[in-house]
C-alpha positions, 0 to 999 in steps of 0.5 A: 300905296298910302303911307303910316305916319307915326309920331315917334313921342307917342310910342315907347322906346322899344317900339321906336328901336324896332322901327330903327333896326327894321329900317336901317339895314344891312347894318355893319357890326362893330365887335368891341374888345375892352378891359376892366380896370381889374384886368378882365377882358369884355367882347361885345357886338354893336351894330350901331357902328360905322366909320366916321373920317380917314383924317384922323381915321376915326370910328363911332359906335353906340352902347345903348343903355340896358332895357333889363336893368337901366345900366350902362353897358360893361363895354362903355364902363371900361372905355370910360376907365381905360380911354381905349378899345379894339374894333373887330370885323366879323366874318361869317366863320365866327358868326356864331361866337360873336353872337354868344357874346351878346349875352348880357354876362356879368361884368366879372365874366370873360366873354373871350373865354364864353365864346371860345375866340381868342385874345391876342395882344395888341400893338399899343393899346391894352384891350386885346384883338380877336384873333379870329377877326381878319380885320381889327382896329385898335382905337384910343377914345377922342370923345363920348356924346351921351344921348339920353340917360334912361333905357332906350338912350345911348352914348356915342363912342368916337375913337381914333383908329391908331393901328390897323391890322388885316390878315394877308389874304384879305389885303391887296394893293392897300384894299380890303378884299370883300370876297375873302373878309365875308363880313356879316351884316345885321338885320331886325330881330335875330336876322344877319345877311351876307355880303354876296349879292353885289352890284356897281354903280359908277359915280356920275361925272358932272359936266363943267358949265360954260360961263354965260355969254360964251360961244363954244369954238 
């Protein structure tokens, strides 16, 4: 079957966005809690989110410039001011409350109160944990990488995980138990997915090659 080829420079950023979120699936959700310089909590989900490396333990997420008014999101403004944030992993049990936080509330609105989720004091950073989340990562800002400065552009936020929290029932022998965490993933449009239909592929082992001219005994 033939493929449709698209010059991305010839389509609007909204259509490029649809191609990204429809193709890069499923995407993990970084539920980011921050605090403003005036002490107002902010809570918002981001599906352009992932891990970076483990030494130092690092994550990233990418808030985009709002298409509605061309402004930075409150999450990014707060991180620029405070240099800290918390990543909360979304489980199915509070998916609807997470979704409530995706609305574009004014900066003086506390999404914890709007969603009914519970702020919990962090160990070392100012922004709170989401108590309902089974995994939380307290982060300090490492770097901001700006990609574009108009709607459709965004900023890569890179942070070091300085404290990791896992509820006892999802943590065993240094690992997170997927069946207990019950995370959800983001698809295109308004669709989400569960991580319940899994299969395993063992990592392939490459046989050591014999040096040229050497005969096996």
